[in-house]
C-alpha positions as CSV (number, residue, x, y, z in Angstrom):
1,I,-113.9,-123.3,-41.9
2,L,-112.7,-126.7,-42.8
3,I,-109.2,-125.7,-41.7
4,I,-110.3,-124.3,-38.8
5,V,-112.2,-127.6,-37.7
6,F,-109.1,-129.8,-38.5
7,S,-106.8,-127.3,-36.6
8,V,-109.3,-127.7,-33.7
9,A,-109.1,-131.3,-33.8
10,K,-105.2,-131.4,-33.7
11,W,-105.3,-129.0,-31.1
12,L,-107.6,-131.5,-29.1
13,G,-105.6,-134.8,-30.4
14,R,-108.6,-135.8,-32.6
15,R,-108.6,-137.5,-35.9
16,A,-108.5,-134.2,-38.0
17,F,-109.1,-136.0,-41.3
18,S,-112.6,-137.7,-40.8
19,H,-116.1,-137.5,-42.1
20,N,-117.0,-135.9,-38.8
21,S,-114.7,-132.8,-39.7
22,L,-116.5,-132.2,-42.8
23,G,-119.7,-132.8,-41.3
24,A,-119.0,-130.2,-39.1
25,A,-117.7,-128.1,-41.8
26,G,-120.9,-128.5,-43.3
27,L,-123.3,-127.6,-40.9
28,L,-121.5,-124.2,-39.6
29,T,-121.8,-123.1,-43.2
30,L,-125.4,-123.9,-43.6
31,A,-125.7,-122.4,-40.1
32,W,-123.9,-119.1,-41.7
33,N,-125.9,-119.1,-45.0
34,P,-128.9,-122.0,-45.3
35,A,-128.8,-120.7,-48.8
36,G,-125.6,-122.4,-49.7
37,L,-127.2,-125.8,-49.5
38,F,-128.8,-124.5,-53.2
39,D,-125.7,-122.9,-54.2
40,T,-123.9,-125.0,-56.9
41,G,-120.4,-123.9,-56.1
42,T,-121.1,-125.3,-52.4
43,Q,-122.4,-128.0,-53.4
44,L,-119.1,-128.8,-55.7
45,S,-117.0,-128.1,-53.0
46,F,-118.3,-130.5,-50.7
47,L,-118.9,-133.0,-53.1
48,A,-115.0,-132.6,-54.3
49,V,-113.9,-132.9,-50.7
50,A,-116.1,-136.0,-50.1
51,T,-114.8,-137.9,-52.8
52,I,-111.1,-137.1,-51.6
53,F,-112.2,-138.4,-48.4
54,V,-113.3,-141.5,-50.0
55,W,-110.1,-142.0,-51.7
56,V,-107.9,-141.5,-48.4
57,T,-110.0,-143.7,-46.9
58,Y,-109.3,-146.3,-49.4
59,A,-106.1,-145.4,-49.5
60,R,-105.4,-146.3,-45.9
61,S,-106.8,-149.5,-46.1
62,D,-104.4,-150.5,-48.7
63,K,-101.5,-148.9,-47.1
64,D,-99.9,-152.2,-45.9
65,E,-97.0,-153.4,-47.7
66,D,-95.0,-156.4,-47.8
67,P,-91.8,-155.8,-45.9
68,L,-90.0,-157.3,-48.4
69,Q,-91.2,-155.1,-51.3
70,R,-90.1,-152.4,-48.9
71,L,-86.8,-153.5,-48.4
72,V,-86.3,-153.8,-52.1
73,R,-87.6,-150.6,-52.5
74,Q,-85.3,-148.7,-50.5
75,S,-82.0,-150.5,-51.6
76,R,-82.3,-149.1,-55.1
77,P,-80.3,-146.1,-56.1
78,L,-81.5,-142.7,-54.6
79,P,-82.2,-141.2,-58.2
80,I,-84.2,-144.3,-59.0
81,R,-86.4,-144.0,-55.6
82,A,-86.6,-140.3,-56.1
83,I,-88.1,-140.7,-60.0
84,R,-90.1,-143.8,-58.8
85,R,-91.8,-141.6,-56.0
86,A,-92.4,-138.5,-58.5
87,A,-93.8,-140.7,-60.7
88,G,-96.0,-142.4,-58.2
89,C,-97.5,-139.1,-56.7
90,L,-98.0,-137.7,-60.2
91,A,-99.7,-141.0,-61.1
92,R,-101.9,-140.9,-57.9
93,A,-102.8,-137.0,-58.8
94,Y,-104.2,-137.6,-62.2
95,A,-106.1,-141.0,-60.3
96,L,-107.5,-138.8,-57.8
97,T,-108.2,-135.6,-60.4
98,A,-110.0,-138.2,-62.5
99,I,-112.2,-139.8,-59.6
100,V,-113.3,-136.1,-58.5
101,W,-113.9,-135.7,-61.9
102,A,-116.3,-138.2,-62.4
103,A,-117.9,-137.6,-59.0
104,T,-118.8,-134.1,-60.1
105,L,-119.8,-134.8,-63.9
106,P,-123.2,-135.4,-63.2
107,L,-124.1,-132.1,-61.3
108,V,-121.7,-130.1,-63.6
109,A,-123.5,-131.4,-66.5
110,S,-126.7,-130.7,-65.3
111,Q,-126.2,-126.8,-64.0
112,F,-123.7,-125.7,-66.6
113,H,-124.4,-128.4,-69.6
114,L,-120.5,-128.8,-70.1
115,V,-118.4,-131.7,-70.3
116,A,-114.3,-130.4,-69.9
117,P,-112.1,-133.7,-70.1
118,I,-109.4,-131.2,-70.5
119,G,-109.2,-130.8,-66.6
120,I,-108.3,-134.1,-65.6
121,V,-104.9,-133.1,-67.8
122,L,-105.0,-129.6,-66.8
123,N,-105.5,-130.0,-62.8
124,P,-102.6,-131.6,-61.6
125,L,-100.2,-129.5,-63.5
126,L,-101.7,-126.5,-61.5
127,W,-101.2,-127.7,-58.0
128,L,-98.5,-125.3,-57.2
129,P,-100.0,-122.2,-58.4
130,V,-103.3,-123.0,-56.6
131,A,-101.9,-124.0,-53.7
132,T,-99.5,-120.5,-53.9
133,A,-102.5,-118.6,-54.2
134,L,-104.2,-120.3,-51.2
135,F,-101.7,-119.7,-48.8
136,A,-100.5,-116.3,-50.0
137,G,-104.4,-115.5,-49.5
138,F,-104.8,-117.2,-46.2
139,G,-101.1,-115.0,-45.4
140,L,-102.8,-111.6,-46.6
141,L,-105.9,-112.1,-44.5
142,L,-103.5,-112.3,-41.6
143,A,-101.2,-109.8,-42.1
144,A,-104.3,-107.4,-42.7
145,V,-104.5,-107.7,-38.9
146,A,-101.0,-108.7,-37.4
147,C,-98.8,-107.2,-39.9
148,P,-99.9,-104.9,-42.5
149,P,-96.7,-104.1,-44.5
150,L,-96.8,-107.8,-45.4
151,S,-100.1,-107.3,-47.0
152,G,-98.6,-105.6,-50.3
153,P,-96.0,-108.7,-51.1
154,L,-98.7,-111.0,-50.1
155,G,-101.4,-109.5,-52.4
156,W,-99.0,-109.6,-55.5
157,I,-98.1,-113.0,-55.0
158,C,-102.0,-114.4,-54.9
159,E,-103.0,-111.8,-57.7
160,H,-100.1,-113.5,-59.9
161,S,-100.8,-116.5,-59.2
162,L,-104.5,-116.4,-59.9
163,A,-103.6,-114.9,-63.0
164,L,-101.5,-117.7,-64.1
165,L,-104.6,-120.2,-63.4
166,H,-106.9,-118.0,-65.6
167,L,-104.3,-118.2,-68.1
168,A,-103.9,-121.5,-68.2
169,V,-107.8,-122.2,-68.3
170,R,-108.2,-119.6,-70.9
171,H,-105.9,-121.7,-73.1
172,A,-106.9,-124.8,-72.1
173,S,-110.6,-123.8,-73.1
174,Q,-109.3,-123.2,-76.4
175,M,-107.6,-126.9,-77.1
176,P,-109.7,-129.1,-79.6
177,Y,-111.8,-132.1,-77.7
178,G,-110.9,-130.0,-74.6
179,H,-115.1,-129.7,-73.4
180,G,-118.3,-130.2,-75.0
181,W,-121.7,-129.2,-74.6
182,T,-124.6,-131.6,-73.1
183,C,-128.0,-131.1,-72.3
184,G,-127.3,-132.8,-68.8
185,A,-129.3,-134.8,-66.7
186,P,-132.3,-133.5,-65.1
187,S,-132.4,-132.3,-61.3
188,W,-134.3,-135.0,-60.0
189,W,-132.0,-137.7,-61.6
190,V,-129.0,-135.9,-60.0
191,L,-130.3,-135.7,-56.6
192,I,-131.2,-139.4,-56.6
193,F,-127.9,-140.5,-58.1
194,Y,-126.2,-138.3,-55.1
195,G,-128.5,-139.7,-52.5
196,I,-128.0,-143.4,-53.2
197,S,-124.1,-143.0,-53.3
198,A,-124.3,-141.1,-50.2
199,V,-126.3,-144.1,-48.7
200,V,-124.2,-146.7,-50.2
201,W,-120.9,-144.7,-48.6
202,I,-122.2,-144.4,-45.2
203,L,-123.4,-148.0,-45.0
204,R,-120.1,-148.8,-46.1
205,I,-118.2,-146.8,-43.7
206,T,-120.3,-147.9,-40.8
207,G,-119.5,-151.4,-41.7
208,R,-122.9,-152.6,-42.7
209,L,-122.1,-152.7,-46.0
210,R,-119.1,-155.0,-47.0
211,P,-117.1,-155.1,-50.4
212,V,-118.5,-158.5,-52.3
213,R,-114.9,-160.3,-53.0
214,P,-114.9,-163.4,-55.2
215,T,-114.4,-166.6,-53.5
216,I,-112.7,-169.7,-55.3
217,V,-113.9,-173.0,-54.0
218,L,-111.8,-175.9,-54.6
219,Q,-114.0,-179.2,-54.9
220,P,-112.0,-182.1,-54.5
221,R,-111.4,-184.3,-57.7
222,H,-113.2,-187.7,-57.6
223,L,-110.6,-190.1,-57.7
224,G,-111.3,-194.0,-58.7
225,P,-110.8,-197.3,-56.9
226,R,-107.6,-198.1,-58.1
227,T,-106.5,-194.6,-57.2
228,H,-107.7,-194.7,-53.9
229,R,-105.5,-198.1,-53.6
């Protein structure tokens, strides 16, 4: 549903990656199945995507780069630029994974009584099979209607990508200190936590809550009469 909303927004010339798109997807999902509001999988999906939206919003606000630094970066040799760019992408992927993991941790601990920090290490490494399975799955849906002979190869790609994911998760679950069990917080505490977080973020995006930045006030130093003269 979110992909359809994105596509329609692009087609109409609207901003696709916005909170309105996520809200529209949520309304359509609840209209189709109101019980999804109480489904943990649906809650985790929308919570993770909302966290990514927050990350992208802050990334856009800090996107301005000094022209001199940009010139220095572009003057470096191509291999150095490629390595630095790959390292930057990997660092951002791990940072985003850690933020999403922390944002979903109260809900996961409350519903599944599980804390799995191994996911922070594993998730960025699995983006390729995840993307492959996702696009192959969508291609399979389209090919089943438009071109049935392609359904077989696309299904094979999707099946083996999911098998690779399952194999990686199974081995990661056996790693020491990769996960631990917890009693989890009560449901009312989780509800209050996410409710306060949602209110703070709504006030932030509407401009009613501005980040507090430290201000340094320089007081004039007292000078004696001789110094004044």
